C-alpha positions as a Markdown table, in Angstrom:
| # | Residue | x | y | z |
|---|---|---|---|---|
| 1 | Met | 0.0 | 0.0 | 0.0 |
| 2 | Asn | 1.5 | 3.3 | -1.1 |
| 3 | Leu | 1.0 | 6.3 | 1.2 |
| 4 | Lys | 2.8 | 8.8 | -1.0 |
| 5 | Leu | 2.7 | 9.4 | -4.8 |
| 6 | Leu | 6.2 | 9.7 | -6.2 |
| 7 | Lys | 7.6 | 10.8 | -9.5 |
| 8 | Lys | 8.8 | 7.8 | -11.4 |
| 9 | Glu | 12.5 | 9.0 | -11.1 |
| 10 | Asn | 12.2 | 9.4 | -7.3 |
| 11 | His | 10.5 | 6.0 | -6.9 |
| 12 | Arg | 13.2 | 4.2 | -9.0 |
| 13 | Arg | 16.1 | 6.0 | -7.2 |
| 14 | Leu | 14.9 | 4.8 | -3.8 |
| 15 | Glu | 16.0 | 1.3 | -4.7 |
| 16 | Lys | 18.7 | 1.7 | -7.4 |
| 17 | Ser | 20.4 | 4.0 | -9.8 |
| 18 | Trp | 18.2 | 5.2 | -12.7 |
| 19 | Arg | 19.1 | 6.8 | -16.0 |
| 20 | Gly | 22.7 | 7.6 | -14.9 |
| 21 | Lys | 21.7 | 9.0 | -11.6 |
| 22 | Ser | 22.8 | 7.3 | -8.4 |
| 23 | Lys | 20.6 | 5.6 | -5.9 |
| 24 | Tyr | 19.5 | 7.9 | -3.0 |
| 25 | Gly | 21.6 | 7.7 | 0.2 |
| 26 | Pro | 19.9 | 7.4 | 3.6 |
| 27 | Leu | 18.9 | 11.0 | 3.8 |
| 28 | Gly | 17.5 | 11.1 | 0.2 |
| 29 | Arg | 15.5 | 7.9 | 0.8 |
| 30 | Trp | 14.1 | 9.4 | 4.0 |
| 31 | Trp | 13.2 | 12.7 | 2.3 |
| 32 | Tyr | 11.7 | 11.3 | -0.9 |
| 33 | Gly | 10.3 | 8.1 | 0.5 |
| 34 | Ser | 8.6 | 9.4 | 3.6 |
| 35 | Thr | 5.2 | 11.0 | 3.9 |
| 36 | Gln | 5.0 | 14.7 | 4.9 |
| 37 | Trp | 3.5 | 14.0 | 8.3 |
| 38 | Ser | 6.3 | 11.6 | 9.2 |
| 39 | Lys | 8.8 | 14.3 | 8.5 |
| 40 | Val | 7.0 | 16.9 | 10.7 |
| 41 | Ala | 6.4 | 14.5 | 13.6 |
| 42 | Pro | 10.0 | 14.4 | 14.9 |
| 43 | Ala | 10.3 | 18.2 | 14.8 |
| 44 | Ala | 7.0 | 18.6 | 16.5 |
| 45 | Leu | 8.0 | 16.2 | 19.2 |
| 46 | Gly | 11.4 | 17.9 | 19.7 |
| 47 | Thr | 9.7 | 21.3 | 19.9 |
| 48 | Gly | 7.3 | 20.0 | 22.6 |
| 49 | Val | 10.2 | 18.6 | 24.7 |
| 50 | Val | 12.2 | 21.9 | 24.4 |
| 51 | Ala | 9.1 | 23.9 | 25.4 |
| 52 | Glu | 8.5 | 21.6 | 28.4 |
| 53 | Val | 12.2 | 21.9 | 29.5 |
| 54 | Met | 12.1 | 25.7 | 29.2 |
| 55 | Asp | 8.8 | 26.0 | 31.1 |
| 56 | Asp | 9.5 | 27.8 | 34.5 |
| 57 | Asp | 6.3 | 26.4 | 36.0 |
| 58 | Cys | 7.3 | 23.2 | 37.8 |
| 59 | Gly | 3.8 | 21.8 | 38.0 |
| 60 | Cys | 4.9 | 19.8 | 41.1 |
């Protein structure tokens, strides 16, 4: 089941080189092979953790 529509070139380069262009490395595979929401989730989580650490109200 595909969650993301890809251009043919990007799809092919996730697994192997295509038309003289090399296979994507780990970062390229993550960027082109992941859905948008999965790219935003780690940043959102990190932002929430930083906000919680910086919060002066202990909540104890």
